[in-house]
Every structure is written in C-alpha cells, then in structure tokens.
Residue frames as a rotation matrix with the C-alpha (Angstrom) as fourth column:
MET 1
0.575 0.818 0.000 0.00
0.818 -0.575 0.000 0.00
0.000 0.000 -1.000 0.00
THR 2
-0.262 -0.660 0.705 1.36
0.601 -0.683 -0.416 3.42
0.755 0.315 0.575 -0.94
LYS 3
-0.854 -0.069 -0.516 1.47
0.467 -0.539 -0.701 6.32
-0.230 -0.840 0.492 1.51
GLU 4
-0.813 0.579 -0.057 -1.23
-0.540 -0.715 0.443 8.04
0.215 0.391 0.895 -0.54
GLU 5
-0.165 0.774 -0.612 -3.58
-0.079 0.608 0.790 5.05
0.983 0.179 -0.039 -0.22
TYR 6
-0.413 -0.077 -0.908 -2.85
0.815 0.413 -0.406 4.68
0.406 -0.908 -0.108 3.48
VAL 7
-0.948 0.006 -0.317 -3.47
0.157 -0.858 -0.488 8.35
-0.275 -0.513 0.813 4.27
ARG 8
-0.608 0.785 -0.116 -6.65
-0.571 -0.332 0.751 8.46
0.551 0.523 0.650 2.16
GLY 9
-0.134 0.543 -0.829 -7.98
0.357 0.807 0.471 5.45
0.924 -0.233 -0.302 4.08
ILE 10
-0.681 -0.180 -0.710 -7.23
0.732 -0.147 -0.665 7.12
0.015 -0.973 0.232 7.41
PHE 11
-0.942 0.268 -0.200 -9.04
-0.233 -0.955 -0.185 10.34
-0.240 -0.127 0.962 6.54
ASN 12
-0.410 0.842 -0.351 -12.02
-0.397 0.182 0.900 8.55
0.821 0.508 0.259 5.03
ASN 13
-0.222 0.284 -0.933 -12.36
0.646 0.759 0.077 6.61
0.730 -0.585 -0.352 8.29
ILE 14
-0.532 -0.091 -0.842 -12.07
0.817 -0.315 -0.482 9.54
-0.221 -0.945 0.242 10.69
ALA 15
-0.740 0.178 0.649 -14.00
0.297 -0.779 0.552 12.14
0.603 0.601 0.524 8.67
PRO 16
0.273 0.960 0.054 -17.16
0.419 -0.169 0.892 12.18
0.866 -0.221 -0.449 10.87
ARG 17
0.791 0.007 -0.611 -15.16
0.606 -0.136 0.783 12.92
-0.078 -0.991 -0.111 14.05
TYR 18
0.009 -0.928 0.372 -12.24
0.904 -0.152 -0.401 14.82
0.428 0.340 0.837 12.51
ASP 19
-0.071 -0.027 0.997 -13.26
0.027 -0.999 -0.025 18.37
0.997 0.025 0.072 13.44
LEU 20
0.864 0.438 0.247 -14.36
-0.245 -0.062 0.967 17.52
0.439 -0.897 0.054 16.97
LEU 21
0.720 -0.640 -0.266 -11.12
0.683 0.588 0.434 15.71
-0.121 -0.494 0.861 17.70
ASN 22
-0.106 -0.752 0.650 -9.04
0.711 -0.515 -0.479 18.52
0.695 0.412 0.589 16.19
THR 23
0.289 0.309 0.906 -10.71
-0.301 -0.869 0.393 20.99
0.909 -0.386 -0.158 18.52
ILE 24
0.994 0.103 0.030 -10.20
-0.066 0.370 0.927 18.75
0.084 -0.923 0.374 21.54
LEU 25
0.539 -0.841 -0.043 -6.60
0.842 0.536 0.057 17.80
-0.025 -0.067 0.997 20.74
SER 26
-0.279 -0.643 0.714 -5.59
0.632 -0.682 -0.368 21.41
0.723 0.348 0.596 19.99
PHE 27
-0.439 0.233 -0.868 -7.43
0.807 -0.322 -0.495 22.78
-0.394 -0.918 -0.047 23.06
ASN 28
0.579 0.811 0.080 -9.53
0.716 -0.460 -0.525 24.82
-0.389 0.361 -0.848 20.62
CYS 29
-0.062 -0.690 -0.722 -6.45
-0.013 -0.722 0.691 26.62
-0.998 0.052 0.036 19.25
ASP 30
-0.483 -0.217 0.848 -7.07
0.740 0.417 0.528 25.38
-0.469 0.883 -0.041 15.70
ARG 31
0.579 0.760 0.296 -9.60
0.810 -0.494 -0.316 28.13
-0.093 0.423 -0.901 14.97
GLY 32
0.742 -0.363 -0.563 -7.08
-0.137 -0.905 0.404 30.86
-0.656 -0.223 -0.721 15.82
TRP 33
-0.319 -0.896 0.309 -4.40
0.155 0.272 0.950 29.14
-0.935 0.351 0.052 13.76
ARG 34
-0.130 0.339 0.932 -6.64
0.973 0.227 0.053 29.14
-0.193 0.913 -0.360 10.69
ARG 35
0.865 0.496 -0.072 -7.55
0.479 -0.861 -0.170 32.80
-0.146 0.113 -0.983 11.14
PHE 36
0.330 -0.838 -0.434 -3.89
-0.203 -0.512 0.834 33.75
-0.922 -0.187 -0.339 11.45
THR 37
-0.429 -0.488 0.760 -3.14
0.553 0.522 0.649 31.78
-0.714 0.699 0.046 8.29
VAL 38
0.310 0.642 0.701 -5.81
0.951 -0.222 -0.216 33.60
0.017 0.734 -0.679 6.31
ALA 39
0.858 -0.008 -0.514 -4.54
0.138 -0.960 0.244 36.94
-0.495 -0.280 -0.822 7.61
GLN 40
-0.116 -0.989 -0.095 -1.16
-0.017 -0.094 0.995 36.20
-0.993 0.117 -0.006 6.00
ALA 41
-0.097 0.117 0.988 -2.76
0.864 0.502 0.025 35.66
-0.493 0.857 -0.150 2.59
GLY 42
-0.762 -0.219 -0.609 -3.37
0.028 -0.951 0.308 39.34
-0.647 0.218 0.731 1.88
LEU 43
-0.597 0.597 0.537 -6.71
0.800 0.384 0.461 38.56
0.069 0.704 -0.706 0.27
VAL 44
-0.819 0.451 -0.354 -9.27
-0.359 -0.885 -0.296 41.16
-0.447 -0.115 0.887 -0.77
PRO 45
0.122 0.948 0.293 -12.90
-0.091 0.305 -0.948 40.79
-0.988 0.089 0.123 -1.90
GLY 46
0.763 0.258 -0.593 -13.09
-0.596 -0.078 -0.799 39.29
-0.252 0.963 0.094 -5.37
ASN 47
-0.303 -0.945 -0.124 -9.90
-0.945 0.281 0.168 37.23
-0.124 0.168 -0.978 -5.12
LYS 48
0.748 0.418 -0.516 -9.74
-0.510 0.859 -0.043 33.60
0.425 0.295 0.855 -6.19
THR 49
-0.158 -0.831 0.534 -7.90
-0.987 0.128 -0.094 31.20
0.010 -0.542 -0.840 -3.91
LEU 50
0.252 0.121 -0.960 -7.11
-0.325 0.945 0.033 27.49
0.911 0.304 0.277 -3.69
ASP 51
0.198 -0.146 0.969 -7.23
-0.965 0.147 0.219 25.43
-0.174 -0.978 -0.111 -0.49
VAL 52
-0.095 -0.352 -0.931 -5.21
-0.561 0.792 -0.241 22.25
0.822 0.500 -0.273 -1.04
CYS 53
-0.663 -0.040 -0.747 -6.01
0.432 0.795 -0.426 19.23
0.611 -0.605 -0.510 1.17
CYS 54
-0.493 0.507 0.707 -9.09
-0.513 -0.826 0.235 21.15
0.703 -0.247 0.667 2.26
GLY 55
-0.970 0.085 -0.229 -10.51
0.223 0.690 -0.688 18.25
0.099 -0.719 -0.688 4.27
THR 56
-0.259 0.936 -0.237 -13.79
0.952 0.205 -0.229 19.23
-0.166 -0.285 -0.944 5.92
GLY 57
0.071 0.311 0.948 -13.65
0.744 -0.650 0.157 22.78
0.665 0.694 -0.277 4.60
MET 58
0.527 0.138 -0.838 -12.80
0.787 -0.452 0.420 24.70
-0.321 -0.881 -0.347 7.78
LEU 59
-0.417 -0.750 -0.514 -10.00
0.398 -0.659 0.638 26.76
-0.817 0.062 0.573 6.22
SER 60
-0.675 0.223 0.703 -11.92
0.701 -0.105 0.706 27.06
0.231 0.969 -0.086 2.95
LEU 61
0.420 0.907 0.001 -14.70
0.839 -0.389 0.381 28.88
0.346 -0.159 -0.925 4.78
GLU 62
0.317 -0.403 -0.859 -12.23
0.525 -0.679 0.513 31.24
-0.790 -0.614 -0.004 6.47
LEU 63
-0.777 -0.609 0.161 -10.82
0.432 -0.328 0.840 32.02
-0.459 0.722 0.517 3.03
ALA 64
-0.280 0.764 0.581 -14.35
0.859 -0.072 0.507 32.56
0.429 0.641 -0.636 1.67
ARG 65
0.596 0.469 -0.651 -15.01
0.744 -0.627 0.229 35.19
-0.301 -0.622 -0.723 4.34
ALA 66
-0.133 -0.778 -0.614 -11.85
0.328 -0.619 0.714 37.00
-0.935 -0.107 0.338 3.23
VAL 67
-0.931 -0.275 0.241 -12.75
0.294 -0.173 0.940 37.07
-0.217 0.946 0.242 -0.49
ALA 68
-0.046 0.984 0.170 -16.46
0.999 0.045 0.014 37.87
0.006 0.171 -0.985 -0.09
PRO 69
0.462 0.803 0.378 -18.29
-0.084 0.464 -0.882 39.32
-0.883 0.376 0.281 -1.83
GLY 70
0.809 0.030 -0.587 -17.57
-0.569 -0.213 -0.795 38.19
-0.148 0.977 -0.155 -5.35
GLY 71
-0.238 -0.970 -0.052 -14.56
-0.964 0.230 0.130 35.99
-0.114 0.081 -0.990 -4.67
GLN 72
0.721 0.420 -0.552 -14.09
-0.509 0.861 -0.009 32.27
0.471 0.287 0.834 -5.11
VAL 73
-0.150 -0.726 0.672 -12.44
-0.901 0.380 0.210 29.48
-0.408 -0.574 -0.711 -3.15
VAL 74
0.447 0.192 -0.874 -11.65
-0.561 0.821 -0.107 26.08
0.697 0.538 0.475 -4.61
GLY 75
0.158 -0.341 0.927 -11.18
-0.894 0.349 0.281 23.37
-0.419 -0.873 -0.250 -2.00
LEU 76
0.284 -0.158 -0.946 -9.35
-0.659 0.684 -0.313 20.26
0.696 0.712 0.090 -3.20
ASP 77
-0.096 -0.328 0.940 -9.00
-0.876 0.476 0.077 16.96
-0.472 -0.816 -0.333 -1.35
PHE 78
-0.542 -0.186 -0.820 -8.45
-0.667 0.689 0.284 13.31
0.512 0.701 -0.497 -2.26
ALA 79
-0.971 0.228 -0.071 -10.66
0.219 0.735 -0.641 11.80
-0.094 -0.638 -0.764 0.49
PRO 80
-0.522 0.826 0.214 -14.33
0.141 -0.164 0.976 11.60
0.842 0.539 -0.031 -0.56
ALA 81
0.154 0.618 -0.771 -15.58
0.896 0.241 0.372 11.21
0.416 -0.748 -0.516 3.03
MET 82
-0.499 -0.386 -0.776 -13.86
0.686 -0.723 -0.081 14.44
-0.529 -0.573 0.626 4.06
LEU 83
-0.982 0.149 0.114 -15.37
-0.024 -0.703 0.711 16.28
0.186 0.695 0.694 1.11
GLU 84
-0.211 0.961 -0.180 -18.82
0.525 0.267 0.808 14.99
0.825 0.076 -0.560 2.06
VAL 85
0.058 0.153 -0.987 -18.45
0.969 -0.247 0.019 16.53
-0.241 -0.957 -0.162 5.53
ALA 86
-0.831 -0.427 -0.358 -17.25
0.322 -0.892 0.318 19.74
-0.455 0.149 0.878 3.84
ARG 87
-0.723 0.614 0.316 -20.36
0.235 -0.211 0.949 19.82
0.649 0.761 0.008 1.61
ARG 88
0.203 0.829 -0.521 -22.63
0.854 0.110 0.508 19.68
0.479 -0.548 -0.686 4.64
ARG 89
-0.172 -0.350 -0.921 -20.65
0.791 -0.606 0.082 22.44
-0.587 -0.715 0.381 6.35
LEU 90
-0.971 -0.231 0.054 -20.78
0.212 -0.741 0.637 24.68
-0.108 0.630 0.769 3.27
ALA 91
-0.403 0.897 0.182 -24.52
0.502 0.050 0.864 24.17
0.766 0.439 -0.470 2.88
ALA 92
0.409 0.562 -0.719 -25.03
0.899 -0.114 0.422 25.51
0.155 -0.819 -0.552 6.41
SER 93
-0.290 -0.660 -0.693 -22.78
0.719 -0.628 0.297 28.57
-0.631 -0.412 0.657 5.97
THR 94
0.643 0.470 -0.604 -23.49
0.077 -0.825 -0.560 32.05
-0.762 0.314 -0.567 4.64
TYR 95
0.133 -0.718 -0.684 -20.23
-0.821 -0.466 0.329 31.83
-0.555 0.517 -0.652 2.67
GLY 96
-0.075 -0.188 0.979 -20.63
0.048 0.980 0.192 28.27
-0.996 0.061 -0.064 1.41
HIS 97
0.825 0.476 0.304 -21.77
0.316 0.057 -0.947 29.37
-0.468 0.878 -0.103 -2.05
LEU 98
0.686 -0.631 -0.363 -18.32
-0.721 -0.658 -0.219 30.87
-0.101 0.412 -0.906 -2.64
VAL 99
-0.278 -0.822 0.497 -16.57
-0.732 0.516 0.445 27.51
-0.622 -0.240 -0.745 -2.23
GLN 100
0.603 0.342 -0.721 -16.28
-0.740 0.577 -0.346 24.90
0.297 0.742 0.601 -4.95
LEU 101
0.246 -0.488 0.837 -15.10
-0.580 0.618 0.531 21.43
-0.776 -0.616 -0.131 -3.87
VAL 102
0.481 -0.214 -0.850 -12.95
-0.780 0.337 -0.526 19.27
0.399 0.917 -0.005 -6.13
GLU 103
0.798 -0.302 0.521 -11.73
-0.066 0.816 0.574 15.72
-0.598 -0.493 0.632 -5.58
GLY 104
0.831 -0.548 -0.095 -8.11
-0.143 -0.045 -0.989 15.63
0.537 0.835 -0.116 -6.73
ASN 105
0.558 -0.740 -0.376 -4.44
0.823 0.550 0.141 15.00
0.103 -0.388 0.916 -6.04
ALA 106
0.856 -0.249 -0.453 -2.27
0.000 -0.877 0.481 17.68
-0.517 -0.412 -0.751 -4.41
LEU 107
-0.132 -0.983 0.124 0.74
0.122 0.108 0.987 16.44
-0.984 0.146 0.106 -6.39
ASP 108
-0.836 -0.041 0.548 -1.01
0.547 0.032 0.837 16.93
-0.052 0.999 -0.004 -9.73
LEU 109
-0.429 0.696 -0.575 -3.35
0.129 -0.583 -0.802 19.89
-0.894 -0.419 0.160 -9.36
PRO 110
-0.256 0.408 0.877 -6.01
0.929 0.356 0.106 19.95
-0.269 0.841 -0.469 -12.11
PHE 111
0.745 0.452 -0.490 -5.70
0.357 -0.891 -0.279 23.68
-0.563 0.033 -0.826 -12.77
PRO 112
0.623 -0.520 0.584 -3.81
0.550 -0.240 -0.800 25.81
0.556 0.820 0.137 -15.32
ASP 113
-0.441 -0.847 -0.298 -0.77
0.881 -0.343 -0.327 27.88
0.174 -0.407 0.897 -14.38
ASN 114
-0.988 -0.143 0.061 -1.39
0.130 -0.976 -0.177 31.27
0.084 -0.167 0.982 -12.75
THR 115
-0.303 0.953 -0.010 -5.03
0.503 0.168 0.848 30.58
0.810 0.252 -0.530 -11.87
PHE 116
0.545 0.586 -0.600 -5.24
0.758 -0.037 0.651 31.72
0.359 -0.810 -0.464 -8.24
ASP 117
0.508 -0.308 0.804 -4.35
-0.338 -0.930 -0.143 34.74
0.792 -0.199 -0.577 -6.12
CYS 118
-0.180 -0.532 0.827 -3.26
-0.984 0.091 -0.156 32.46
0.008 -0.842 -0.540 -3.29
ALA 119
0.274 0.255 -0.927 -2.86
-0.216 0.956 0.199 28.76
0.937 0.146 0.317 -2.49
THR 120
-0.037 -0.217 0.975 -3.05
-0.994 -0.094 -0.059 27.40
0.104 -0.972 -0.213 1.06
ILE 121
0.070 0.113 -0.991 -2.59
-0.020 0.994 0.112 24.01
0.997 0.012 0.072 2.67
ALA 122
0.011 0.015 1.000 -3.45
-0.948 -0.316 0.016 23.28
0.317 -0.948 0.011 6.31
PHE 123
-0.035 -0.132 0.991 -2.25
-0.719 0.692 0.067 20.16
-0.694 -0.710 -0.119 8.10
GLY 124
0.916 0.376 0.143 -1.75
-0.158 0.664 -0.730 18.41
-0.370 0.646 0.668 4.79
LEU 125
0.511 -0.758 -0.404 1.83
-0.802 -0.253 -0.540 19.03
0.307 0.601 -0.738 3.77
ARG 126
-0.359 -0.721 0.592 3.32
-0.879 0.474 0.045 16.37
-0.313 -0.505 -0.804 6.05
ASN 127
0.206 0.535 0.819 0.95
-0.186 0.843 -0.504 13.79
-0.961 -0.048 0.274 4.56
LEU 128
0.793 0.094 -0.602 2.16
-0.595 -0.088 -0.799 14.27
-0.128 0.992 -0.014 1.00
PRO 129
0.801 -0.517 0.301 4.48
0.517 0.852 0.089 11.60
-0.303 0.084 0.949 -0.46
ASP 130
-0.208 -0.852 0.480 6.56
0.951 -0.291 -0.105 14.41
0.229 0.434 0.871 -2.01
ILE 131
0.269 0.328 -0.906 6.50
0.699 -0.713 -0.050 17.70
-0.662 -0.620 -0.421 -0.07
LYS 132
-0.574 -0.588 -0.570 8.60
0.058 -0.724 0.688 19.65
-0.817 0.361 0.449 -2.57
ARG 133
-0.880 0.302 0.368 6.42
0.425 0.153 0.892 18.59
0.213 0.941 -0.263 -5.48
GLY 134
0.073 0.957 -0.282 3.30
0.997 -0.062 0.046 19.59
0.026 -0.285 -0.958 -3.57
LEU 135
0.129 -0.104 -0.986 4.70
0.381 -0.913 0.146 23.05
-0.915 -0.395 -0.078 -2.91
ALA 136
-0.862 -0.495 -0.104 5.85
0.067 -0.315 0.947 23.35
-0.502 0.810 0.304 -6.54
GLU 137
-0.531 0.754 0.387 2.33
0.788 0.271 0.554 22.55
0.312 0.599 -0.737 -7.73
MET 138
0.356 0.648 -0.674 0.87
0.840 -0.538 -0.074 25.18
-0.410 -0.539 -0.735 -5.44
MET 139
-0.252 -0.542 -0.802 3.33
0.084 -0.838 0.539 27.75
-0.964 0.068 0.257 -6.75
ARG 140
-0.896 -0.125 0.427 2.58
0.408 0.150 0.900 26.79
-0.176 0.981 -0.084 -10.35
VAL 141
-0.199 0.927 0.316 -1.14
0.906 0.051 0.421 27.53
0.374 0.370 -0.850 -10.08
VAL 142
0.384 0.254 -0.888 -0.63
0.669 -0.740 0.077 30.86
-0.637 -0.623 -0.454 -8.26
ARG 143
0.802 -0.046 0.596 -0.25
0.452 -0.605 -0.655 34.05
0.390 0.795 -0.465 -10.25
THR 144
-0.319 -0.932 0.175 2.81
0.661 -0.350 -0.664 36.29
0.680 -0.096 0.727 -10.01
GLY 145
-0.613 0.040 0.789 2.61
-0.442 -0.845 -0.300 38.22
0.655 -0.533 0.536 -6.75
GLY 146
0.535 0.844 -0.038 0.31
-0.504 0.355 0.788 35.62
0.678 -0.403 0.615 -5.19
ARG 147
-0.182 -0.586 0.790 1.15
-0.981 0.056 -0.184 33.72
0.063 -0.808 -0.585 -2.02
VAL 148
0.101 0.092 -0.991 1.81
-0.060 0.994 0.086 30.10
0.993 0.051 0.106 -1.15
ILE 149
-0.178 -0.047 0.983 0.97
-0.921 -0.345 -0.183 29.37
0.348 -0.937 0.018 2.49
SER 150
-0.112 0.111 -0.987 1.27
0.135 0.986 0.095 26.28
0.985 -0.122 -0.126 4.67
LEU 151
0.134 0.182 0.974 -0.16
-0.963 -0.208 0.172 25.80
0.234 -0.961 0.147 8.16
GLU 152
0.354 -0.107 -0.929 1.35
-0.106 0.982 -0.154 22.68
0.929 0.153 0.337 9.67
LEU 153
0.982 -0.126 -0.144 2.42
0.176 0.305 0.936 20.98
-0.074 -0.944 0.322 12.88
ALA 154
0.450 -0.873 0.189 5.94
-0.447 -0.403 -0.798 21.99
0.773 0.274 -0.571 13.86
LYS 155
0.335 -0.471 -0.816 8.70
0.703 0.702 -0.117 21.01
0.628 -0.534 0.566 16.25
PRO 156
0.937 0.067 0.344 8.98
-0.145 -0.820 0.554 23.25
0.319 -0.569 -0.758 19.34
SER 157
0.171 -0.977 -0.127 12.47
0.209 0.163 -0.964 24.02
0.963 0.139 0.232 20.57
ARG 158
0.040 -0.152 0.988 12.03
-0.838 -0.543 -0.050 25.34
0.543 -0.826 -0.149 24.12
PRO 159
-0.766 -0.569 -0.301 13.43
-0.398 0.786 -0.473 22.55
0.506 -0.242 -0.828 26.37
PHE 160
-0.842 0.442 0.310 10.72
-0.122 0.403 -0.907 21.98
-0.526 -0.801 -0.286 29.00
PHE 161
0.065 0.915 -0.397 7.85
-0.726 -0.230 -0.648 22.77
-0.684 0.331 0.650 26.64
LYS 162
-0.169 -0.225 -0.960 9.34
-0.911 0.407 0.065 20.47
0.376 0.885 -0.274 24.00
GLN 163
-0.963 -0.234 -0.134 9.44
-0.162 0.900 -0.406 17.48
0.216 -0.369 -0.904 26.38
LEU 164
-0.560 0.820 0.114 5.90
-0.161 0.027 -0.987 18.14
-0.812 -0.571 0.117 27.59
TYR 165
0.068 0.572 -0.817 4.63
-0.927 -0.267 -0.264 18.49
-0.369 0.776 0.512 24.05
TYR 166
-0.391 -0.280 -0.877 6.11
-0.711 0.697 0.094 15.21
0.585 0.660 -0.471 22.85
LEU 167
-0.977 0.140 0.162 4.85
-0.028 0.668 -0.744 13.41
-0.212 -0.731 -0.649 25.94
TYR 168
-0.174 0.972 -0.161 1.34
-0.404 -0.219 -0.888 14.63
-0.898 -0.089 0.430 25.11
PHE 169
0.129 0.215 -0.968 1.70
-0.984 -0.089 -0.151 13.96
-0.119 0.973 0.200 21.40
ASP 170
-0.605 -0.499 -0.620 3.22
-0.615 0.788 -0.034 10.48
0.506 0.361 -0.784 21.67
HIS 171
-0.967 0.140 -0.212 0.99
0.239 0.783 -0.575 9.10
0.085 -0.607 -0.790 24.43
LEU 172
-0.518 0.818 -0.251 -2.18
0.097 -0.236 -0.967 11.10
-0.850 -0.525 0.043 25.03
VAL 173
-0.331 0.391 -0.859 -3.06
-0.871 -0.477 0.118 11.97
-0.364 0.787 0.498 21.42
PRO 174
-0.738 0.077 -0.670 -3.26
-0.360 0.795 0.488 8.30
0.570 0.602 -0.559 20.31
LEU 175
-0.864 0.426 -0.267 -5.32
0.481 0.543 -0.688 7.46
-0.148 -0.723 -0.675 23.40
ILE 176
-0.387 0.736 -0.555 -7.80
-0.203 -0.655 -0.728 10.32
-0.899 -0.170 0.403 22.91
GLY 177
-0.446 0.158 -0.881 -7.96
-0.894 -0.130 0.429 9.57
-0.047 0.979 0.199 19.20
ARG 178
-0.906 0.086 -0.414 -8.68
0.013 0.984 0.176 5.89
0.422 0.154 -0.893 19.83
LEU 179
-0.655 0.700 -0.283 -11.49
0.476 0.092 -0.874 6.78
-0.586 -0.708 -0.394 22.22
GLY 180
-0.337 0.507 -0.793 -12.86
-0.461 -0.824 -0.331 9.29
-0.821 0.254 0.512 19.72
VAL 181
-0.119 0.252 -0.960 -12.92
-0.990 0.047 0.135 7.15
0.079 0.967 0.244 16.58
GLY 182
0.631 0.463 0.623 -12.97
-0.608 0.793 0.026 3.65
-0.482 -0.395 0.782 18.09
MET 183
0.918 -0.397 0.018 -9.85
0.327 0.729 -0.601 2.41
0.226 0.557 0.799 16.32
GLU 184
0.535 -0.780 -0.324 -6.12
0.562 0.043 0.826 2.31
-0.630 -0.624 0.462 16.96
GLY 185
0.059 -0.729 0.682 -4.42
0.985 0.153 0.079 3.36
-0.162 0.667 0.727 13.76
PRO 186
0.516 0.180 0.838 -5.37
0.628 -0.744 -0.227 6.92
0.583 0.643 -0.497 12.72
TYR 187
0.861 -0.122 0.493 -4.18
-0.332 -0.869 0.366 8.85
0.384 -0.479 -0.789 15.77
SER 188
0.570 -0.799 0.193 -1.09
0.305 0.423 0.853 6.69
-0.763 -0.427 0.485 16.19
TYR 189
0.273 -0.413 0.868 -0.16
0.953 -0.008 -0.304 7.80
0.132 0.910 0.392 12.68
LEU 190
0.906 0.195 0.376 -0.29
0.195 -0.980 0.038 11.46
0.375 0.039 -0.926 13.76
PRO 191
0.716 -0.698 0.006 2.83
-0.352 -0.355 0.866 11.46
-0.602 -0.622 -0.500 15.99
ARG 192
0.135 -0.675 0.725 4.66
0.620 0.628 0.470 9.25
-0.773 0.386 0.503 13.48
SER 193
0.526 0.125 0.841 3.88
0.819 -0.341 -0.461 11.68
0.229 0.932 -0.282 10.67
LEU 194
0.975 -0.178 0.133 5.33
-0.206 -0.947 0.245 14.57
0.082 -0.266 -0.960 12.67
LYS 195
0.478 -0.845 0.238 8.54
-0.050 0.244 0.969 12.73
-0.877 -0.475 0.074 13.51
GLY 196
-0.041 -0.487 0.872 9.21
0.843 0.452 0.292 12.12
-0.536 0.748 0.392 9.84
TYR 197
0.764 0.405 0.502 8.32
0.615 -0.692 -0.377 15.68
0.195 0.597 -0.778 8.84
PRO 198
-0.196 -0.929 0.314 11.13
0.733 -0.351 -0.582 18.23
0.651 0.116 0.750 8.34
HIS 199
-0.282 -0.028 -0.959 11.78
0.801 -0.558 -0.219 20.97
-0.529 -0.830 0.179 10.89
GLN 200
0.709 0.683 -0.176 10.24
0.510 -0.669 -0.541 24.35
-0.487 0.294 -0.823 10.08
GLU 201
0.164 -0.737 -0.655 13.67
-0.454 -0.646 0.613 25.69
-0.876 0.197 -0.441 9.08
GLU 202
-0.741 -0.410 0.532 13.94
0.206 0.614 0.762 22.95
-0.639 0.674 -0.371 6.45
ILE 203
0.138 0.866 0.480 10.47
0.918 0.071 -0.391 23.72
-0.373 0.494 -0.785 5.12
LEU 204
0.645 0.006 -0.764 11.54
-0.047 -0.998 -0.047 27.37
-0.763 0.066 -0.643 4.88
GLN 205
-0.433 -0.881 -0.192 14.47
-0.356 -0.029 0.934 26.27
-0.828 0.472 -0.301 2.75
TYR 206
-0.431 0.387 0.815 12.08
0.773 0.624 0.112 24.36
-0.465 0.679 -0.568 0.46
PHE 207
0.675 0.708 -0.206 10.17
0.540 -0.665 -0.516 27.62
-0.502 0.237 -0.832 -0.07
ARG 208
0.358 -0.626 -0.693 13.42
-0.458 -0.765 0.453 29.43
-0.814 0.155 -0.560 -0.88
ASP 209
-0.607 -0.618 0.499 14.65
0.071 0.584 0.809 26.67
-0.791 0.526 -0.311 -3.19
LEU 210
0.021 0.722 0.692 11.47
0.914 0.267 -0.306 27.04
-0.406 0.639 -0.654 -5.22
GLY 211
-0.717 -0.381 0.584 12.26
0.606 -0.754 0.252 30.72
0.344 0.534 0.772 -5.67
LEU 212
0.429 0.903 -0.026 9.43
0.761 -0.345 0.549 32.05
0.487 -0.256 -0.835 -3.52
ALA 213
-0.324 -0.564 0.760 10.20
0.157 -0.824 -0.545 35.61
0.933 -0.057 0.355 -2.46
ARG 214
-0.342 0.115 0.933 10.19
-0.771 -0.602 -0.208 36.94
0.538 -0.790 0.295 1.12
ALA 215
0.205 0.392 -0.897 9.81
0.090 0.905 0.416 33.40
0.975 -0.166 0.150 2.42
CYS 216
-0.636 -0.333 0.696 9.33
-0.636 -0.286 -0.717 33.28
0.438 -0.898 -0.030 6.18
TYR 217
-0.159 0.672 -0.723 7.50
0.397 0.714 0.576 31.40
0.904 -0.195 -0.381 8.88
TYR 218
-0.194 0.243 0.950 5.65
-0.803 -0.596 -0.011 32.15
0.564 -0.765 0.311 12.09
GLU 219
-0.736 -0.022 -0.676 5.63
0.306 0.880 -0.363 29.81
0.603 -0.474 -0.641 15.06
LEU 220
-0.075 0.814 0.575 2.34
-0.638 -0.482 0.600 29.78
0.766 -0.322 0.556 16.97
THR 221
0.819 0.512 0.258 1.40
-0.496 0.408 0.766 28.47
0.287 -0.756 0.588 20.43
GLY 222
0.508 -0.697 0.505 4.95
-0.522 0.218 0.825 27.85
-0.685 -0.683 -0.253 21.55
GLY 223
-0.376 -0.702 -0.605 6.03
-0.903 0.131 0.410 26.47
-0.209 0.700 -0.683 18.20
ILE 224
-0.383 0.266 0.885 3.66
-0.017 0.956 -0.294 23.53
-0.924 -0.127 -0.361 18.02
VAL 225
0.536 0.418 0.734 2.48
0.745 0.175 -0.644 24.79
-0.397 0.892 -0.217 14.63
ALA 226
-0.511 -0.687 -0.516 4.15
0.232 -0.688 0.687 26.93
-0.828 0.232 0.511 11.99
VAL 227
0.739 0.667 0.096 2.76
0.341 -0.246 -0.907 29.06
-0.581 0.703 -0.409 9.17
HIS 228
-0.440 -0.887 0.144 5.10
0.520 -0.121 0.846 29.34
-0.732 0.447 0.514 6.17
VAL 229
0.714 0.647 -0.266 4.53
0.218 -0.567 -0.794 32.09
-0.665 0.509 -0.546 3.62
GLY 230
-0.518 -0.852 0.081 6.19
0.414 -0.166 0.895 32.82
-0.749 0.497 0.438 0.27
ILE 231
0.394 0.617 -0.681 5.37
-0.276 -0.627 -0.729 35.08
-0.876 0.475 -0.077 -2.70
LYS 232
0.345 -0.213 0.914 5.57
0.790 0.592 -0.160 33.95
-0.507 0.777 0.372 -6.32
LYS 233
-0.256 -0.538 -0.804 7.91
-0.046 -0.823 0.566 36.13
-0.966 0.181 0.186 -8.36
C-alpha cells in the first residue's frame, strides 16, 4: 500500500469525528491558527484562492469570508468522506456558495498555471508523499505576486515545553484519538507523521529553493504549529 492510499484510508475513516477531535486535541487553538493563516494571505474581496487538502472545509470557509463578496475558493482533497463533511458544512454557511469542492491530487493539481491569487494548505503538507512537489504545484497555479501558504504541525524548541509536548503527542493523542474514533491506527499515525516531517527551518528552505520571495514562517502556540509564507515572483 502506498502512503497516498494509506493516508486516504485514514481520513475517510475519521471524517465524521475529525473536526471535533481537532478541537479537543488542539485545546480549541485550531480556529485561531486558521484565522492567522488567512490573515497572511493578503486577500481582498473578489480574489480567487485554492485550499489544497481542504478536508472538511474549515480553512476554505475562512478564506471565503476574506474574499467575499464576489470571490471564489476552490477546495481540493483526495478523500471523498472528508469532502462529504465539507459539503454539509458549506450548505449551512453564509459563505458556502463561494466555495467549490474538487476531488483531486495535491501532487497533480487539475488547474492551469497562474489561476489563483493564493494557495493554502493546512495540516496536509506532512501527509504528502513528495512535499517539494506539492509546494511546486501550489506555486505553479498561483499568479505572479500571489502567495503560497502552509499551516502545519511543527517542532517546538524550548526545552521543557518540548518534552511536555512530545509526551502529550506520543501518548495522550493516540489514546484520545482511539477513544474518539474507536480504532487504533489513525491517531497513532499522527505522531509518526510529525517525527518524519522536516523541521520548520527545512520547510523554509524548500520555499526558498522554489524561488518564492520573502519566504518566512511564524511559530504559533509555543512552536507547536508553523505558518510558512512565500510570494511567487
């Protein structure tokens, strides 16, 4: 089984409880993280933006608020069950009509070059089989002057906080996840996926290697997540 197949299976299985568990596991910080991410996008009403690995559509809706009225958000994901949850969320939202959902692959985006004013990805980059290719695809479909933005789990560096964080992440997250979804695998994958994911400084270098201008990152909540931003030249 490829990583892509494995990850798709995980997200299809946990889709109904995904948002609730995210809120619990992040101590409700995930909402603030998404709002900060959208604030870095520099969007104005009427813009068109892409949300890669959109999942249940939480970030897509935040983007829709930023581009309303008259803007458009395209949310892309490869897990049908996640997109189904997103459809229900959009139908209940004032901004849902601004979001179009597409089932597709983040490594082969089905859009022409220079289509969007911004491309975001939230908690999806570490799940990609090829991180650099995923970022390159995002850059390809963004117009000159547009932004590529990633919100992702990170690796805190402060000594005591770092130990506490990994204790929570390695032991309590799988336990809470197992209780929440009734199975062992999905939330045991979460700490494993972080351990294999590059440090935020390495991700910054990926942004620079692609030629993204003014590449930088922001560490939030003690460095447990990072928001990387770069501008297409």
